[in-house]
C-alpha positions as CSV (number, residue, x, y, z in Angstrom):
1,X,88.4,122.4,85.9
2,X,87.6,120.8,82.6
3,X,84.0,120.8,81.1
4,X,83.8,116.9,80.6
5,X,81.9,115.4,83.6
6,X,82.5,111.8,84.4
7,X,79.6,109.5,85.1
8,X,79.2,108.2,88.6
9,X,80.7,104.7,88.9
10,X,77.4,103.5,90.4
11,X,73.8,104.7,90.0
12,X,71.3,103.6,92.8
13,X,67.6,104.0,92.8
14,X,65.7,105.6,95.7
15,X,64.7,102.2,97.0
16,X,68.3,101.2,96.8
17,X,69.3,104.2,98.8
18,X,66.5,103.8,101.4
19,X,67.8,100.2,101.9
20,X,71.5,101.4,102.2
21,X,70.6,104.1,104.8
22,X,68.0,101.9,106.5
23,X,65.3,104.4,106.3
24,X,62.0,104.5,104.5
25,X,61.5,105.5,100.9
26,X,59.7,108.5,102.0
27,X,62.6,109.7,104.2
28,X,65.0,109.5,101.2
29,X,62.5,111.6,99.2
30,X,62.5,114.3,102.0
31,X,66.4,114.1,101.9
32,X,66.1,114.9,98.2
33,X,63.8,117.8,98.8
34,X,65.9,119.2,101.7
35,X,69.1,118.9,99.5
36,X,70.8,116.3,101.7
37,X,71.1,114.1,98.8
38,X,71.0,114.8,95.1
39,X,69.2,112.6,92.5
40,X,68.6,113.1,88.7
41,X,66.2,111.3,86.4
42,X,67.8,108.7,84.1
43,X,65.2,106.9,81.8
44,X,62.5,108.2,83.9
45,X,63.8,106.9,87.2
46,X,65.3,108.9,89.9
47,X,69.0,107.9,90.4
48,X,71.6,108.9,93.2
49,X,75.3,108.4,92.6
50,X,76.5,105.8,94.7
51,X,79.7,107.5,95.8
52,X,77.7,110.0,97.7
53,X,76.5,107.4,100.2
54,X,79.2,105.8,102.4
55,X,78.0,102.8,104.2
56,X,74.8,103.7,106.0
57,X,75.2,107.5,105.8
58,X,75.4,110.4,103.3
59,X,78.7,111.9,102.8
60,X,79.2,114.2,105.6
61,X,79.8,117.4,103.8
62,X,77.4,116.8,100.9
63,X,74.4,118.6,102.3
64,X,76.5,121.7,102.7
65,X,78.0,121.6,99.3
66,X,74.5,121.0,97.8
67,X,73.1,124.1,99.7
68,X,76.0,126.3,98.4
69,X,75.4,125.0,94.8
70,X,71.7,125.6,94.9
71,X,72.3,129.1,96.5
72,X,74.6,129.8,93.7
73,X,71.6,129.1,91.2
74,X,72.5,125.4,90.3
75,X,69.7,123.0,89.5
76,X,70.2,119.4,90.4
77,X,71.5,118.4,87.0
78,X,74.0,121.2,87.1
79,X,75.1,120.4,90.7
80,X,75.7,116.9,89.6
81,X,77.9,118.0,86.6
82,X,79.8,120.3,89.0
83,X,80.4,117.3,91.4
84,X,81.5,115.0,88.6
85,X,83.6,117.3,86.6
86,X,87.3,116.5,87.0
87,X,89.6,119.2,88.5
88,X,93.2,118.6,88.5
89,X,93.8,120.9,91.3
90,X,91.9,118.6,93.7
91,X,92.9,116.2,92.0
92,X,90.0,114.2,90.8
93,X,86.3,115.1,91.1
94,X,84.6,117.0,93.9
95,X,82.2,114.1,94.5
96,X,85.1,111.8,95.6
97,X,87.0,114.5,97.3
98,X,84.0,114.9,99.7
99,X,85.1,111.5,101.1
100,X,88.8,112.6,101.8
101,X,90.6,115.3,103.6
102,X,89.8,117.6,100.7
103,X,86.1,118.3,101.7
104,X,86.8,121.8,103.1
105,X,88.4,122.7,99.7
106,X,85.4,121.3,97.9
107,X,83.2,123.5,100.0
108,X,85.3,126.5,99.6
109,X,85.2,126.2,95.9
110,X,81.4,125.6,95.9
111,X,80.8,128.8,98.0
112,X,83.0,130.8,95.6
113,X,80.5,130.0,92.8
114,X,78.0,132.2,94.5
115,X,80.0,135.3,94.1
C-alpha cells in the first residue's frame, strides 16, 4: 500500500445521500453514528464518498469494514484515508474493491489492522 490516498471521484452531501437512499436526513445521520456510512467535513459540510453508495443502498460490506477500522482505532478521517489509499495487490483502492469480488480480501486486511 502506498501512502498517497486518492480523492473520491464524487463527494455527496448528507441530503444527497438521503435522496439516493430514499430515507430521511435523520436516518443518514444515524447511519453515520452507527458506522454504516462514513463522512468527513470538507469546508464545514459533511460529505460522503459517492463510491460507497451503489444505487439505493450502501455498499454491502462497507459497514463491516468500517467497524473493523474503528475497532482498530481509526477515526473517520483515517478510515477514509485507508479506504482510498491505492494498493497494488488488490489492485486499486479498497473503497472500489468493496463493490467487486474482492470485498472479502478488503475485510481481511481491515481485520488484520487490529492486531
